[in-house]
Structure formats: C-alpha cells, structure tokens
N, C-alpha and C positions, 0 to 999 in steps of 0.2 A: 168648326170641328164637325167631322162626320159622325152622325149618331150611331150608337151601337145597334146591332140587330136585336129584335125583340122576339123572344121565344115564348109562345103561349102554352100554358099548362092545360093538358087534358087528362084528368085523373079518372080512370075507370076502375075505381076501388071503392069498397064500402066504408073504409075507415081512414081516409086521408084527413089531415088535421083541418083543412079549410073547406073542402067541398066533397068529402066522402059520401058516397051514396046518391049524389045528385044526378049522376049520369048512369041510370040503371039499365039502359038498353044500348045496343049498338047504334040504333038510329039516333037516340038522344045524344050519344057521345059524338057521333059524326056531325050532327047539326050544331052542337056546341063548338066543335073544331072549326066548322065553316063560319060561325059567327066571329070567332077569334081571327080567322083569316081576313074576313071583311073589315074587322076593326084595325087591321094593319100588321098582324103577326107575320114575321118573316120566316119563322120556323114553328112547327107544331110538335110539342113534346108529349108523347103518349105513354102513360105508365099504368101498370096493373097491380102494383104491390106498394103499399104505403111504406114510407121510410120515416114516418114521424117518430119522435121519441116513444119508446115502449111498444112499437108495432111488432106484431108476430109475423114470421115469414109465411110466404104463400107457396104452395106446391107449384112446380114448374108447369105442369099441364093446365092447372087452373089459371095461372098467369097468362099462358099462351091463349087460352080460350077467351080471356078478357080482351087482350090487346090486338091479336092478329086480325079479327074481323073489323075492328075499328080502323086499323092502319089501312087495310084493303079498301074500306069504305071511303076514307079520306083521300087515298091515292086516286080513286075513281073520279073524285070531284075537284081535286086541287093538284096543281103541278109543283108546288113549293116543297122545300125540304122537310121531311118528317124525321123526328128523333124518337128512339125507343129508350125509355127510362127503366133500366133493369140491371140487376146484378148478374143475371144468369146468361152464360154463353148460348145455351139452347134457345132461350127466348130471343136473344139478339139475332141468331141465325134465322129463326122463323119470321121475325120482324123485318129483317132485311129482304127476305124472299117476298114479303107482302108489300114492300115499297119503302121501308125506312132506310135512310142514308147516314144517320148519326146514331151512335151508341153512347148514351149518357149513363155512366156507371158511377154510382156513389161510392163504390169500393175501389175505384181507380184500377180496375182490372186485377183485383186480388182475390175475389170471391171464390173462384174456381181455378184449378191447376191449368186449365186450357183457355182461360180468359184472354191472355195475351196472344196466344196462338190464333184464337178465333178472330180477334180484332184484326190481326194482320191478314188473315185469310179473306175476311170479308172486304177489306180495302175501304172500310167506311171511316168517316171522321169519328174520333172517340173523345169524349169528355172525361177527364180524370179528376174526380172530386176527392178532396181530403175529408176523411171521417175518422175520428178517434173512437175506436171500439166498434160496436155494431148497434143497429137501431134500438134494440130492446134495452140496452144498458148505457148508451153513449152519453146520456145526460146525468148519470149517477153522481159524478163529482169530477168533471174534466179538469185537468191541471196541466199547465205548461210553465216552463221557465221563461220562455220568450215565444209567445204564440206565433208572431209574425215570422220569425226566423225558422221556427220548427215546421210550420205549415209549408213555407216556401221550400225548405230543404226536402221535405217528404214528397212534395209534388215534383220537384226537380228529379228526384230519384225515380219516381214512377214514370216520368217522361222518358228518362234514359232507358228504363226497362222496356217501355213500349218500342222505342227506337231499336233497341237490340233485338226485339222479337220480330221486327220487320214492318212495324207501322211507320209510315213516312212522316217526316216532320210537319209537313203542311196539313196533316190530318189529326193533329193533337191539340186539344184545348185543355185548359186547366181551370179548376173551380175551387176556391178556398173552403167551400163547405160551411157557409153560414148556418149555424144551428145544429151542426152535426158533431156532437162531442165538444161543445164550446159554450161558455157562459156569455151573457150579454156583453161584458167588457171585452172578452175575446173577439166577439163578432164586430164590435165597434172598432177595435184596434186593427183587425184585418181589413175593414172597409177604409179606415183612415190611411192605411199603407198599401192599398191595392196596387199602386204603381210599381212597388217593389216586386210583386208577383208578375206583373206585365213585363217587367224588365228581363225576365227569362227568355222572352221572345216568342212565346206561344200566346194565341188568343185566350183571353180570360173570360169565362162565363161567371156571372154573378147572380145569385138567387137569394133574395131576402124577402120575397113577396109574402106579406101577411104573417110573417114569423114573429115569435115572441120577443125578439129584440126590440120591436116597436113598443110593446107593452112595458118593457123594462124602462123605457124612457118616458112613456106616457101611460101611467097606471090605469087610465080610463079605457084604454084599448084592450078590453078583456076578451073580445071576440074577434075572430079573423076579419070579419067584415068591417070592424072598427079601425083597421090598421092600414087602410088604403093610402091615407095621407103620408104616414110614415114610410110606407113602402115606396111611394113616389120619391120622397126625399132621399132615401137610400139609393134608389135607382139612379137619380141624377148625380149623386156624389160618386157612385161607382163609375158612371160614364165619364165624369170629369177626371177621374183618376186612372182611366185606361181600360175599363171593361169593354170587350168587343161584343158580348152578348149579354142581354139582361133577361132572366127567366121570370115570368110574371103570370099572375092570374088575371090582372086587370089590364088587358092589352090596350084598349082604346085610350084610357087615361095615361098610360105610360108612353105610348107613341106620341100623344099630344105634348106631354111634358118634355120629352126629348126633342121634339121639333122646336119648341120654344127655346130650349137651352141652346140648340144649334143656331137658331136665328139671332139670339142675343150675342153669341160668340162671333157670328159673322158681322153683326153690326159694330162690335167692338173693334174689329179689324178694319172696317171701312172708315 
C-alpha cells in the first residue's frame, strides 16, 4: 500500500491545545517547520488561530500578521506544499500570495459569504472539514442520530457547493473533523468507517494528533504529550481505511510508523 502524505502542524498561536505559545517568533516557527520537513513532512500546515474547543476568534489582521511572515519564511527555504489553516478568505488570499497552495478550512468554506468564491478564484486545493457548531461551543453537547452518515452527507454537500462555485474536483479534500463537535464515541465511529467517506472519491485528510479521543480510551493520557502512542495508532488505522493525508504534530514518528505499515503490507503480498 502507498502511504498517505504526512502534513506537519505549525501552530503560530498562543493558545492551541497542544503547542500554543511555543513558537513565539517568526524565526522559531520557520525553524520548527524546517525540522518537520527534515523529519519527512510532505506538507506544512501553518495556522494562526486556535480552533480548540472554547477558543476565541482572532482578528483577521492579527491572524495575517502571525502567519504571512512564517509562510514567506518557509517558502524561502523549502519547495514543498504549504497549507494555510484558516477560516477567513482574506487570510487565505494573503497566505496564497506568500506561497501557500492549500487552504485548510475547518468551516468547509462556510465562514464567510465569499469563501467559496475566493477558493475558486485562488485555484488552490481546499480541505473541507466537518464541524458541528463553532469552536467556542462545539463540544457543549454534540448529538447525532447517525454520526457517520450525517458527516458524510454534510461533506458531500459541501463538496458539491465547492464544485458549483468553480473549485475543480481534483482540488477538493474532505476531513471528518475528529474532535470538532463530536464525542469520543463519534470520533471512533468516524475512524472505524473512514472508508465510507473515502468512497465519495475525494482525498480524505485525517487529523487526530494528540486529541482527547486518546485520553477517552487511555485515561492516563491527560496531557497532549502523553498521547503520541494513541495518535500513531489512529494514524495507522486511518491509513488502513483510506486516508490520503494524515495531519500530525509528531512527524518523524508518524512517517516511521507508516513506512513500517507499508513494508508489512508489501511483504504480505510477496
């Protein structure tokens, strides 16, 4: 089996759940991105607004000031694809001008009236993620009758909206949104049935790195750094079930795990 692409996370935010505040300068963020690239990241995902549960929104100008210099700095040192993790079309436009080629939008291009139009005009790859509610309230009491069917249906509808707006089919990715308006049982169900989302025919991005779904299974994993083993297990399962891109903090460990998974699969065929 071909391994999924690995997307390395570069958070330039003071309040992200796992590494908020660690990259307090442009130079530190660019250096961190280069370490992820050296560890084997295929894509670097740069974000300037936390979308953890309970997070407050960030002013567009502040978000641009955080991410644009980092994107420009990474682009000056690295030729691989850069992703901008943002809700805002204005930030996406500024990021694209600085060198980003992927727009990773947790609102699935619903945050602003011109989100779909902007994505089509930029001609970039867009990742449409499912989120129930918005970051400040999404974990208040999320409920579904059938989480797998509802998430797949919602993402299929957003993909159709993107196509209708002029985004080409080959530039649409889908993300089930682990941890975004979902309980641990919802997240596990979506992981267990990820192949149903992949069956829509769009590349699937999967991101469960260091999230609380790990703690729900292993109560000792109270801190994000305690969840690396569980994150690897989820990444491998997502890869087995059809994910095309895995978004992670721990790039070197994830790349190694995926290489071994692919090697065992190749040996089984031989």
